[in-house]
Backbone as numpy.savetxt, mean C-alpha at the origin, in Angstrom:
# Nx Ny Nz CAx CAy CAz Cx Cy Cz
36.34 -21.89 11.43 34.54 -21.11 11.27 35.17 -19.78 11.10
34.49 -19.12 10.16 34.59 -17.76 9.95 34.02 -16.79 11.51
34.67 -15.81 11.71 34.42 -14.97 13.14 33.53 -14.34 12.68
32.17 -14.20 13.33 31.06 -13.04 13.24 31.11 -11.97 14.58
30.16 -10.96 14.46 29.83 -10.16 15.60 28.63 -10.09 16.05
28.02 -10.18 17.06 26.57 -10.21 17.25 26.23 -8.74 17.80
25.36 -7.92 17.21 24.91 -6.88 17.46 23.87 -6.77 18.28
23.44 -5.96 19.03 22.50 -6.43 19.89 21.91 -4.80 19.74
20.65 -4.21 19.07 20.31 -3.19 18.78 19.22 -3.01 19.68
19.06 -1.81 20.67 18.15 -1.40 21.63 17.32 0.13 21.54
16.16 0.21 21.94 16.00 1.51 21.83 15.63 1.90 23.20
15.91 3.19 23.39 15.70 4.06 24.62 14.32 4.12 24.80
13.55 4.13 25.98 12.13 4.22 26.42 12.12 5.00 27.51
11.74 5.95 27.67 11.65 7.26 28.48 10.73 6.76 29.67
10.30 6.58 30.93 9.41 6.32 31.50 8.48 7.32 32.10
8.80 8.52 31.38 8.00 10.11 32.15 7.04 10.09 31.19
6.67 9.26 30.06 5.83 9.66 29.27 5.96 10.21 28.09
7.69 10.24 28.00 8.16 10.76 26.61 8.54 11.97 26.93
8.73 12.52 28.20 8.84 14.31 28.29 10.12 14.70 28.05
11.21 13.58 28.23 12.54 13.64 28.08 13.03 14.54 29.13
12.99 14.79 30.49 13.12 15.17 31.69 14.49 14.53 31.68
15.44 15.17 32.35 17.09 14.79 32.35 17.07 13.70 33.77
15.99 13.54 34.41 16.03 12.98 35.79 14.93 12.12 35.55
14.48 11.49 34.52 13.49 10.68 33.96 14.14 9.13 34.19
13.48 8.25 34.62 13.94 6.79 34.22 13.68 6.28 33.04
14.58 5.46 32.45 14.59 5.15 31.26 14.99 3.47 31.02
14.27 3.06 30.40 14.62 1.79 30.00 15.12 1.30 28.50
15.57 0.32 28.11 15.88 -0.14 27.08 15.14 -1.54 26.51
14.48 -1.01 25.28 13.87 -2.55 24.77 14.89 -3.12 23.45
14.84 -4.15 23.57 15.84 -4.88 22.26 14.80 -5.04 21.26
15.18 -4.68 19.89 14.36 -4.39 19.03 14.88 -5.14 17.70
15.94 -5.46 17.86 16.95 -6.30 16.62 18.12 -7.02 17.36
18.54 -8.32 16.56 19.23 -9.05 17.03 20.25 -9.23 15.49
21.43 -8.94 15.40 22.12 -8.59 14.10 23.48 -9.38 14.03
23.67 -10.59 13.13 24.71 -11.11 12.96 25.63 -10.32 11.73
26.84 -10.21 11.81 27.65 -9.35 11.10 29.28 -9.91 10.99
29.72 -9.97 9.90 30.99 -10.09 9.83 31.94 -9.24 9.63
31.41 -7.76 10.05 32.07 -6.46 10.18 31.82 -6.30 11.65
32.89 -5.62 11.92 32.80 -5.17 13.47 32.84 -3.53 13.35
31.54 -3.20 12.94 31.49 -1.85 12.91 29.62 -1.84 13.02
29.49 -0.44 13.37 27.62 -0.33 13.83 27.59 0.99 13.64
26.30 1.46 12.96 25.81 2.71 12.56 24.61 3.30 13.46
25.27 4.24 13.84 24.11 4.72 15.09 22.88 5.63 14.41
21.76 5.74 15.04 20.50 6.17 14.83 20.02 7.06 15.96
19.34 8.10 15.72 19.05 8.60 16.86 17.91 7.80 18.20
18.39 7.80 19.06 17.50 7.21 20.21 17.88 5.64 20.10
18.40 5.15 18.94 18.74 3.86 18.61 20.30 3.52 19.16
20.34 2.20 20.07 21.78 1.99 20.52 22.27 0.77 20.05
23.57 0.57 19.43 23.96 -0.62 18.84 25.29 -1.18 19.39
25.11 -2.20 20.28 25.94 -2.57 20.79 26.73 -3.99 20.40
28.07 -3.84 20.66 28.83 -5.14 19.91 28.62 -6.21 21.44
28.07 -6.96 21.29 27.65 -7.98 22.45 28.66 -9.16 22.54
29.06 -9.90 21.42 29.72 -10.89 21.13 30.56 -10.94 20.33
31.84 -11.92 20.08 32.68 -11.65 19.18 33.06 -13.50 19.25
31.99 -14.23 18.40 31.97 -15.58 18.50 31.38 -16.15 17.25
31.30 -17.47 17.21 30.60 -18.00 16.26 29.11 -18.34 16.27
28.20 -18.51 15.32 26.78 -18.06 15.33 26.27 -19.51 16.55
26.79 -20.48 16.39 26.37 -21.71 17.11 26.65 -21.32 18.90
27.31 -20.18 19.20 27.31 -19.86 20.61 26.29 -18.66 21.01
25.60 -18.83 20.56 24.33 -17.96 20.73 23.96 -17.38 22.26
24.20 -16.43 22.51 24.06 -16.26 24.24 22.58 -16.76 24.42
22.25 -17.00 25.82 20.85 -17.12 26.21 19.95 -15.55 26.58
20.90 -14.76 26.84 20.39 -13.51 26.66 19.81 -12.86 25.78
20.43 -13.46 24.41 19.65 -12.80 22.92 18.35 -13.71 22.90
18.67 -14.88 23.36 17.30 -15.78 22.91 15.89 -15.52 23.53
16.54 -14.80 24.88 15.35 -14.21 25.53 14.60 -12.99 25.03
14.75 -12.59 24.03 14.21 -11.36 23.18 13.50 -11.97 21.96
13.01 -12.90 22.18 11.89 -13.38 20.99 11.04 -12.80 20.99
10.11 -12.71 22.34 8.77 -12.02 22.51 8.85 -10.31 21.96
10.14 -9.74 22.07 9.89 -8.52 21.64 10.12 -8.49 20.08
11.05 -9.26 19.52 11.34 -9.21 17.99 9.74 -10.24 17.48
9.30 -11.03 18.02 8.15 -11.35 17.42 7.13 -10.35 17.20
6.77 -9.40 18.19 5.59 -8.25 18.22 6.19 -7.39 17.28
7.27 -6.89 16.82 7.72 -6.01 15.88 7.72 -6.70 14.58
7.72 -7.95 14.64 7.62 -8.61 13.39 6.02 -8.31 13.00
4.93 -8.57 13.97 3.87 -8.65 13.72 3.26 -7.30 13.42
3.90 -6.01 13.94 3.46 -4.99 13.75 3.84 -4.65 12.27
5.03 -4.93 11.77 5.79 -4.81 10.54 4.78 -5.76 9.32
4.68 -6.86 9.51 3.38 -7.32 8.72 2.16 -6.79 8.52
1.43 -6.31 9.63 0.32 -5.75 9.70 0.47 -4.36 8.98
1.48 -3.73 8.93 1.71 -2.26 8.19 1.56 -2.26 6.71
1.99 -3.79 6.27 1.99 -3.88 4.55 1.42 -5.02 4.57
0.29 -5.57 4.89 -0.37 -6.78 4.71 -1.21 -6.01 3.20
-1.70 -7.24 2.76 -2.40 -7.35 1.62 -3.79 -6.73 1.92
-4.30 -6.06 1.14 -5.58 -5.41 1.18 -5.96 -5.81 -0.08
-5.88 -6.75 -1.25 -6.61 -6.64 -2.35 -6.56 -8.25 -2.30
-8.20 -8.38 -2.99 -8.66 -9.83 -2.93 -9.27 -10.06 -4.28
-9.19 -11.13 -4.70 -9.98 -11.28 -6.27 -10.91 -12.53 -6.35
-12.06 -12.03 -6.95 -12.95 -12.88 -7.28 -13.23 -12.85 -9.01
-14.18 -13.94 -9.53 -14.55 -13.99 -10.82 -16.00 -13.61 -10.57
-16.34 -12.93 -11.59 -17.74 -12.16 -11.49 -17.77 -11.22 -12.28
-18.76 -10.38 -12.36 -19.66 -8.81 -13.12 -18.97 -7.94 -12.05
-18.14 -7.04 -12.50 -17.95 -5.98 -11.54 -19.17 -4.95 -10.92
-19.91 -4.74 -12.02 -21.23 -4.06 -11.81 -22.20 -4.58 -11.12
-22.01 -5.60 -10.29 -22.63 -6.60 -9.61 -22.38 -6.43 -7.95
-21.35 -5.37 -7.77 -20.67 -5.33 -6.62 -21.54 -4.76 -5.68
-21.20 -5.10 -4.63 -22.47 -4.67 -3.44 -22.42 -2.51 -3.47
-23.80 -2.39 -3.11 -23.80 -0.87 -3.37 -22.74 0.03 -2.34
-22.36 -0.27 -1.36 -21.36 0.00 -0.60 -20.08 0.32 -0.72
-19.53 -0.50 -2.14 -18.26 -0.40 -2.56 -18.47 0.45 -3.45
-17.36 1.76 -3.53 -17.09 2.59 -4.79 -16.42 1.87 -5.88
-16.56 2.41 -7.15 -15.86 1.96 -8.33 -14.91 2.61 -8.86
-13.93 2.03 -9.89 -12.90 2.84 -10.51 -12.28 2.08 -11.34
-12.17 2.91 -12.59 -11.67 2.17 -13.96 -10.46 3.37 -14.43
-9.77 2.81 -15.29 -8.89 3.85 -16.11 -9.15 4.52 -17.31
-8.74 5.67 -17.29 -9.14 6.15 -18.48 -8.21 7.30 -19.10
-8.56 7.62 -20.31 -7.54 8.77 -20.85 -8.04 10.53 -20.50
-7.52 11.24 -20.48 -7.57 12.37 -20.29 -8.44 12.89 -21.10
-8.66 12.58 -22.53 -9.70 12.82 -23.66 -11.20 12.42 -23.26
-11.45 11.49 -22.08 -12.48 10.82 -21.57 -13.46 10.33 -23.05
-12.80 9.65 -24.03 -13.58 9.18 -24.80 -14.50 8.05 -24.59
-13.80 7.07 -23.67 -13.62 5.92 -23.34 -14.83 5.13 -24.36
-13.88 4.50 -25.54 -14.96 4.25 -26.66 -14.37 2.90 -26.56
-13.67 1.87 -25.56 -13.42 0.57 -25.57 -12.99 -0.10 -24.44
-13.24 -1.34 -24.49 -12.99 -2.03 -22.76 -14.29 -1.73 -21.94
-14.15 -1.95 -20.94 -14.94 -1.66 -19.86 -15.54 -0.21 -19.58
-14.41 0.55 -20.28 -14.80 1.96 -20.01 -16.39 2.40 -20.70
-16.54 1.64 -21.79 -17.64 1.69 -22.46 -19.08 1.54 -21.53
-18.90 0.64 -20.80 -20.00 0.31 -19.72 -19.95 1.17 -18.78
-18.94 1.81 -18.45 -19.04 2.76 -17.49 -19.46 4.08 -17.83
-18.98 4.44 -19.29 -20.08 5.68 -19.49 -21.23 5.44 -19.91
-21.55 4.29 -20.34 -23.43 3.77 -20.55 -24.15 4.18 -19.29
-23.49 3.42 -18.37 -24.31 3.04 -17.01 -24.58 4.56 -16.15
-23.41 5.32 -15.89 -23.06 6.45 -15.20 -23.06 7.25 -16.19
-22.91 7.73 -16.83 -22.78 8.89 -18.12 -22.04 9.91 -17.44
-22.53 11.28 -17.19 -21.59 12.17 -16.55 -20.31 12.40 -17.39
-20.18 12.65 -18.63 -19.13 13.12 -19.18 -18.87 14.18 -19.26
-19.48 15.35 -19.35 -19.36 16.75 -19.26 -18.99 17.07 -17.74
-19.63 16.46 -16.88 -19.34 16.61 -15.38 -17.68 16.29 -15.08
-17.44 14.96 -15.87 -15.96 14.90 -15.61 -14.57 15.47 -16.43
-15.46 16.09 -17.71 -14.49 17.02 -18.44 -14.57 18.35 -17.76
-15.48 18.66 -16.96 -15.44 20.33 -16.35 -14.66 20.14 -14.88
-14.36 18.88 -14.51 -12.97 19.00 -13.70 -11.92 19.08 -14.10
-11.30 18.96 -15.31 -10.45 19.60 -15.83 -9.01 18.51 -15.15
-9.18 17.22 -15.29 -8.14 16.32 -14.48 -6.97 15.90 -15.46
-5.76 16.23 -15.32 -4.93 15.81 -16.09 -4.13 14.06 -15.84
-3.39 13.78 -16.48 -2.47 12.58 -16.31 -2.11 12.59 -14.85
-2.09 11.30 -14.00 -1.90 11.09 -12.70 -3.07 11.55 -11.80
-3.99 11.81 -12.04 -4.85 12.67 -11.10 -6.32 11.83 -11.46
-7.56 12.11 -10.88 -8.67 11.17 -10.46 -9.93 12.09 -10.91
-10.82 11.52 -11.68 -12.27 12.66 -11.90 -13.11 11.45 -10.88
-14.04 12.06 -10.44 -14.97 11.48 -9.64 -16.63 11.97 -10.01
-17.39 10.98 -9.91 -18.80 11.23 -9.71 -19.40 10.42 -8.81
-20.47 11.21 -8.73 -21.37 10.32 -7.19 -22.37 9.40 -7.39
-22.60 8.46 -7.29 -23.80 7.62 -7.40 -24.21 6.92 -6.28
-25.36 7.64 -5.79 -26.24 7.45 -4.70 -24.97 7.54 -3.41
-25.05 6.70 -2.78 -23.91 6.50 -1.56 -22.55 6.22 -1.48
-22.12 5.93 -2.87 -20.80 5.59 -3.21 -20.42 6.36 -4.55
-19.06 6.46 -4.71 -18.24 7.01 -5.95 -17.88 6.32 -6.98
-17.86 7.02 -8.05 -17.13 6.29 -9.32 -15.92 7.08 -9.39
-15.00 6.49 -9.60 -13.79 6.94 -9.70 -12.95 6.64 -11.22
-12.49 7.81 -11.88 -11.74 7.61 -13.26 -10.53 8.04 -13.18
-9.84 6.75 -13.28 -7.93 7.45 -13.06 -7.77 7.80 -14.36
-7.11 8.92 -14.53 -6.50 9.36 -15.33 -5.14 8.73 -15.64
-4.92 8.01 -16.28 -3.64 7.20 -16.55 -2.88 7.73 -17.69
-3.64 8.40 -18.92 -2.73 8.27 -20.01 -3.29 9.56 -20.59
-2.69 10.14 -21.51 -3.42 11.28 -22.25 -4.44 11.14 -23.09
-4.07 10.34 -24.01 -5.03 10.00 -25.21 -5.38 8.49 -25.38
-6.61 8.31 -25.79 -6.97 6.89 -25.97 -6.36 5.82 -26.32
-5.42 6.13 -27.11 -4.38 5.26 -28.01 -3.34 5.52 -27.53
-2.79 5.92 -26.14 -1.94 6.01 -25.63 -1.84 4.62 -24.82
-0.42 4.62 -24.01 -0.31 3.65 -22.94 0.06 3.79 -21.50
-0.23 3.53 -20.46 -0.25 4.36 -19.43 1.11 3.92 -18.77
1.76 4.54 -17.87 2.78 4.02 -17.03 2.45 3.49 -15.74
3.55 2.80 -15.35 3.09 2.52 -13.77 3.29 3.54 -12.99
4.01 4.52 -13.30 4.14 5.80 -12.39 3.13 6.94 -12.52
2.16 6.89 -13.73 1.17 7.54 -13.64 -0.07 6.78 -12.79
-0.29 5.42 -13.17 -0.95 4.68 -12.52 -0.88 4.94 -11.07
0.33 4.67 -10.43 0.41 5.23 -9.26 0.03 6.39 -8.68
0.27 7.30 -9.35 -0.21 8.80 -9.09 -1.47 9.26 -8.97
-2.20 8.06 -9.86 -4.06 8.34 -10.07 -4.28 7.45 -8.85
-3.90 6.65 -8.36 -4.46 5.79 -7.34 -4.32 6.64 -6.00
-2.92 7.15 -6.00 -2.91 7.99 -4.49 -3.88 9.07 -4.43
-4.05 9.49 -5.74 -5.10 10.99 -5.75 -6.43 9.89 -5.25
-6.61 8.85 -5.61 -8.16 8.39 -5.27 -8.06 7.91 -3.90
-7.20 7.37 -3.57 -6.85 7.23 -2.03 -6.86 8.21 -1.24
-6.89 9.22 -1.69 -7.02 10.72 -0.70 -8.20 11.25 -0.81
-8.62 10.99 -2.13 -10.27 11.40 -2.08 -11.12 10.37 -0.85
-10.95 8.93 -0.91 -11.49 7.85 -0.50 -11.24 8.41 1.36
-10.11 8.56 1.67 -9.96 9.32 2.94 -10.63 10.21 3.67
-10.46 11.39 2.53 -11.22 12.59 3.09 -12.89 12.06 3.01
-13.34 10.88 2.31 -14.95 11.13 2.15 -15.61 9.72 3.03
-14.20 8.91 3.75 -14.94 7.85 4.52 -15.45 6.89 3.44
-14.83 6.76 2.43 -15.16 5.69 1.66 -13.79 4.70 1.40
-14.26 3.05 2.02 -13.15 2.14 2.50 -12.94 1.05 1.55
-14.13 1.09 0.80 -14.57 -0.13 -0.05 -14.50 0.19 -1.20
-13.54 -0.74 -2.35 -13.44 -0.01 -3.60 -13.50 -1.68 -4.27
-14.42 -1.53 -5.20 -14.55 -2.56 -6.85 -13.68 -2.17 -7.52
-13.14 -2.98 -8.23 -12.27 -2.73 -9.59 -11.79 -3.55 -10.34
-11.89 -3.62 -11.84 -11.30 -4.50 -12.57 -10.02 -4.88 -12.58
-9.44 -5.36 -13.36 -7.82 -5.56 -13.23 -7.30 -4.49 -13.89
-7.41 -3.15 -13.01 -6.77 -1.60 -13.66 -5.76 -1.67 -14.44
-5.53 -1.10 -15.79 -4.37 -0.95 -16.29 -3.76 -2.05 -17.11
-4.55 -3.14 -17.23 -4.27 -4.62 -17.61 -4.77 -4.62 -18.77
-4.93 -5.60 -19.68 -5.91 -5.66 -20.91 -5.29 -4.91 -21.96
-6.38 -3.92 -22.38 -5.50 -3.11 -23.70 -4.59 -2.09 -23.37
-4.46 -1.75 -21.95 -3.71 -0.83 -21.52 -2.19 -1.33 -21.79
-2.22 -2.56 -21.26 -0.85 -3.49 -21.30 0.07 -3.55 -20.23
-0.57 -3.30 -18.99 0.39 -3.36 -18.01 0.42 -4.59 -17.35
1.18 -5.22 -16.59 1.38 -6.67 -16.26 0.60 -6.36 -14.69
-0.39 -7.66 -14.63 -1.14 -7.42 -13.55 -0.40 -8.06 -12.31
0.75 -8.76 -11.97 1.27 -9.12 -10.77 1.93 -7.48 -10.04
2.49 -6.74 -11.13 3.06 -5.48 -10.72 1.95 -4.59 -10.24
0.69 -4.42 -10.97 -0.27 -3.66 -10.53 -0.72 -3.85 -9.49
-0.97 -5.21 -8.64 -1.71 -5.79 -7.85 -0.61 -5.26 -6.62
0.71 -5.50 -6.79 1.47 -5.06 -5.98 1.45 -3.44 -5.84
1.25 -2.54 -6.72 0.99 -0.91 -6.48 -0.14 -0.84 -5.67
-1.13 -1.74 -5.94 -2.52 -1.18 -5.19 -2.26 -2.06 -3.57
-1.66 -2.96 -3.54 -1.32 -3.40 -1.91 -0.64 -2.28 -1.38
0.54 -1.75 -2.18 1.45 -0.66 -1.23 0.44 0.62 -1.26
-0.17 1.19 -1.90 -1.40 1.99 -1.85 -2.29 2.36 -0.82
-2.58 0.75 -0.67 -3.95 0.86 0.38 -3.82 -0.10 1.33
-2.76 -0.79 1.27 -2.48 -1.95 2.37 -1.66 -0.81 3.52
-2.02 0.19 4.09 -1.53 1.20 4.96 -2.32 0.96 6.34
-3.15 0.04 6.74 -3.62 0.09 7.70 -4.72 1.15 8.15
-5.37 1.44 7.14 -6.20 2.60 7.26 -7.58 1.53 7.01
-7.51 0.17 6.77 -9.15 -0.16 6.96 -9.72 -0.33 5.45
-8.78 0.10 4.31 -9.13 -0.31 2.80 -9.43 -1.83 2.67
-10.69 -1.68 1.79 -10.76 -3.24 1.04 -10.88 -2.98 -0.27
-10.16 -3.92 -0.97 -10.23 -3.88 -2.64 -10.55 -4.85 -2.81
-11.27 -5.10 -3.85 -11.91 -6.40 -4.77 -11.89 -6.21 -6.05
-11.15 -6.80 -6.37 -11.03 -7.28 -7.77 -11.79 -7.92 -8.54
-12.44 -7.70 -9.43 -13.62 -8.59 -10.36 -12.94 -8.71 -11.59
-12.68 -10.26 -11.71 -11.88 -10.89 -12.74 -13.19 -11.27 -13.83
-13.10 -10.68 -15.00 -14.30 -11.03 -15.78 -14.14 -12.60 -16.61
-15.30 -12.57 -16.26 -15.50 -14.52 -17.00 -16.46 -14.27 -18.12
-16.20 -14.55 -19.03 -17.04 -14.60 -20.35 -18.38 -15.59 -19.79
-19.36 -15.17 -20.62 -20.45 -16.23 -20.54 -20.32 -17.20 -21.26
-20.74 -18.31 -21.09 -20.56 -19.76 -22.31 -21.53 -19.67 -23.02
């Protein structure tokens, strides 16, 4: 059987509240156990990597199995930090609760002559107010609608252009910043960037989860259009 090496990674914790006094007591918390076929280890600040055993995997020591609780806690924290905040439902976007801000993608020319943008233009108007904000590609223009916001994600220059995932990401990040600064945590959107804009929904959904699944309490509801029969 191929010989492997067991590394136990621990992190030092000062008992003086992190003040770093030379006479402070300290303890080490196991944060990971790594099996490797290479007898080498990389060091990071305040992280200790120890070669504990040089043996086969079926002889894993009892000491390592006792770290399960610490590892489970770290796994839970990691999962929470990257958890999905996007949920989908079938229905009319414009019937979303009034405490949900709305958003959709537009070109910087703000013509809004096709797709769901037409309804945004009809319902919320404010085109001149949007133009006055002079937002370029990768930004977001904003209208106020009662107690919520209506976001216009500027993801392309002209109405006949196609957005990129990079420009969509930048626009979403700009919107997230505005939402954080203004206490807006709930958002209702269509499948932005898809449809006539041509982006792939699984990739867009991944970008949404990365942008808003940051532990700040965002709730993003995607309304999938269902044609009337």
